[in-house]
N, C-alpha and C positions, 0 to 999 in steps of 0.2 A: 236308735231305741225310737219307737213313735206313743208319744204320749201328747194328751189332750182330747179335748172336743172340742170343734167349731161348728157353726152354723153357714151354710151354702143355700145356694138356690141351681138346678140343673136345670138348664134354659130348652126353650121348645126342639133344639138339634142332638138333644140330649149329653150335653158339655156341662159339668161343673167346673169348679177352681179348687183344687187342695192346696192346702195352708202350705205357702214354698219351704216350710222348714221338714214338712214332711214330701215335697219333692226334691227335697235338693239329697234327702234318704236313701229315699225312691229309684233315682237315678235317671237317665235318662229314657233308656225303656223297661218296662216293666208289666207283671204279669196284672190282671183282674180276673176275677172268676164269681162264681157263687160261692155264699157263706151261707153257715148255719144261720140258723135263726132269722132267715127272711134277709139277708143284707149282702152286700159285696166285700167278696176279701179280696187287698191290693198286695201285694208281694215287691219288695226289690227282685231281681234275678239271681242272687244266691242263697238268697232266704227261700223262694220258688226250689230252687235246685237242690238242695237240701228236703229241702218236704217230699219233693219228687223222691229223694234218695228212699225213704221213708214209708210213701206209700206203695214202693216195686215192692217193697220186704213183705207186704201183707199179703196172705195164701189165698193164692186163687182161684183153687177149687172151693172156697167159702162163699157162696155167696154174696153173704154183708157187707165182704171186701171185693167183689165186683164193683157190685153198687154202686158203694162208695168213691171209689176210682173214677166209675163210671160218671159218674154226680159230678167232681170236680173236675174233669179233666175235661168233662166235656163243657163245658161251658169255657171255660179258660182262655182268654183273648189275649193276645202280645201288641200292650198301648204303647205310644211315647205322648210325651208333651207338645201341644200346636203352640204358637206363637205368646198366646198372651198365660199359658199355664194351666190349660184346663184340657183333659183328659175327655173325648169320645165316649160317654159310655152304649155298650153296644145295645139294641133295642131290645136281645131277650134276654140280657142283664137288666137293664131297665125296668123292663115287665118283671120277671123274678125277683125283684127286691121293691117292687113296686115304685119307683121312683118317679114322682111327678113335678115337681115344682121344690120344696121347702126337703133340705137336708139335713143329716147332719156327720160330718164327716171323723174318727179317732182313729186314737192313734191305740195300737194292742200289744205293746210290744215290741214284733217280729213282724205286724201287720198295720196298716190302715185298713179302716173299715169304713163302707158307706153304709148308711138306712135312709130310710123315708121319716123325717123328721116324727109321724107320728104315732111311728113302727118303736123306734128309739126309743120315746118318751112312753110308753106303755111297757116297754121288754121293762126298764130299767127302772121304771115305778115295781114293777111287778117283784124282779129282782132285791130292790131296794127293802120290802117285806120281808124277806127269806133267807140274805144273804149273811145275817147268824146259824142259821142253817147250813148254807153249801161251806160256810168256813169252816165249823162243826163235820160238817164230813170230807174236807178235806186234810183235817190233820193229817190223819195219816194215812197219806196220799203219798207216795212216792216222785220226786220229782225227778231222777234221774231216769231222763228219758232214754 
């Protein structure tokens, strides 16, 4: 399980250090892709495989299903660590998440997310203001996926 929030920087070559405890759980190679809310999602291979199976079950005759699948898979990149424990974030993913210098790396249960710091701060502030309303809406949510 991935937990916590960590401040990091991305260098001019697009490399970012991921916390050691996250690196251990992600394994030697992992998947980096466009996430929702303008962040990047980082998945261990096993979680990626589970997600892939779920996405394969979407009805391809529906345009929303095709669009979401394209968005998710076309942005994906197979990655591995360099000797300093950094990952090189491809340019198209840096551009999507607006990663320039200051970043936040967070653990979100089965995945890691990489955010531009100012985007994360804005998102987090907005979410905190409506956290009670969000929780209320999810009370009746069936958590069996």
